[in-house]
C-alpha positions in Angstrom: -30.6 22.1 100.3 -30.4 20.5 96.8 -27.6 19.0 95.6 -27.0 19.8 91.6 -26.7 17.8 89.1 -23.9 18.4 86.2 -25.8 17.2 83.1 -22.8 14.4 81.5 -21.6 15.7 78.3 -21.9 13.0 75.6 -19.1 13.8 74.3 -19.5 12.3 70.6 -16.6 10.7 68.7 -16.7 10.8 64.8 -17.6 7.2 63.2 -14.6 7.7 60.9 -11.7 8.4 63.0 -9.2 8.3 60.0 -8.4 7.4 56.5 -5.1 5.8 55.4 -3.7 6.1 52.0 -0.2 4.4 51.0 1.6 3.6 48.1 2.5 -0.2 47.4 4.4 -0.5 43.9 1.5 0.9 42.0 -1.5 0.2 44.0 -3.2 3.0 45.9 -3.7 1.5 49.7 -6.2 2.3 51.1 -7.4 1.5 55.1 -10.5 3.3 57.0 -10.2 3.7 60.5 -13.6 3.5 62.5 -14.9 4.1 66.6 -13.6 1.1 68.5 -17.4 1.5 70.1 -18.9 0.6 66.9 -19.3 -2.9 65.3 -17.2 -3.2 62.0 -20.1 -6.1 60.7 -23.0 -3.0 61.0 -21.4 -1.4 58.1 -20.5 -1.1 54.4 -17.8 1.1 52.9 -16.9 2.5 49.6 -14.7 4.1 48.0 -13.7 6.8 45.8 -10.5 7.5 44.3 -9.8 11.0 42.9 -6.8 12.6 41.1 -6.1 16.3 41.2 -7.7 18.2 38.4 -10.1 15.5 37.4 -14.1 16.2 39.1 -15.1 12.3 38.3 -13.2 9.8 40.6 -10.8 8.0 38.4 -11.8 4.7 40.4 -15.4 3.7 42.0 -16.1 0.3 44.7 -19.3 -0.6 45.2 -20.0 -1.0 49.5 -18.6 -4.0 50.9 -18.5 -5.3 54.2 -14.2 -4.5 53.9 -12.9 -1.4 55.6 -9.8 -1.7 53.5 -9.4 -1.0 49.5 -6.8 -1.4 46.7 -6.4 0.1 43.3 -4.2 0.1 41.0 -2.8 3.7 39.1 -1.5 3.6 35.8 -0.3 7.5 36.0 1.2 9.5 38.6 -0.4 12.6 39.9 -1.6 13.7 42.9 -4.2 11.2 44.8 -7.3 11.4 47.5 -9.7 9.0 48.6 -13.1 9.2 49.9 -14.7 6.3 51.8 -18.2 5.7 52.6 -19.6 4.2 55.0 -23.2 3.2 55.2 -24.9 1.9 58.2 -26.2 -1.6 57.4 -29.8 -0.9 59.4 -30.3 2.9 59.0 -28.0 3.5 55.6 -26.9 6.2 57.1 -23.8 7.0 54.9 -20.8 9.1 56.4 -17.9 10.2 54.4 -13.9 11.2 54.9 -11.7 12.3 52.6 -8.2 11.0 53.3 -4.9 13.2 52.9 -3.3 13.9 49.8 -0.6 11.2 48.7 1.5 11.8 45.3 2.4 8.4 42.9 5.4 9.4 40.9 5.9 8.3 37.9 9.5 7.4 36.3 10.0 7.2 33.1 12.9 6.7 31.0 14.5 9.5 28.7 
């Protein structure tokens, strides 16, 4: 009798595990976490910052080897960050958008 072999189903993990955004004063800081099995040196990262109500990005970065980004925000509002991760050899690009973060502007009356 033949033994049945179950095909191993390879569970695909997403390349971008999470996009973390937080405020430090007037600076919006972003960190992109990729799958642990992937070497960071194989990838380049770009960050686009969007403000709610505006179609165009308020800030764009070029591709760099760094998985972090910092941008000074001049106005209050709700922001999201879209991260682009490009494989350096194949040029395949993967994207992910962060959860929204609110920057409040304090003004004297």
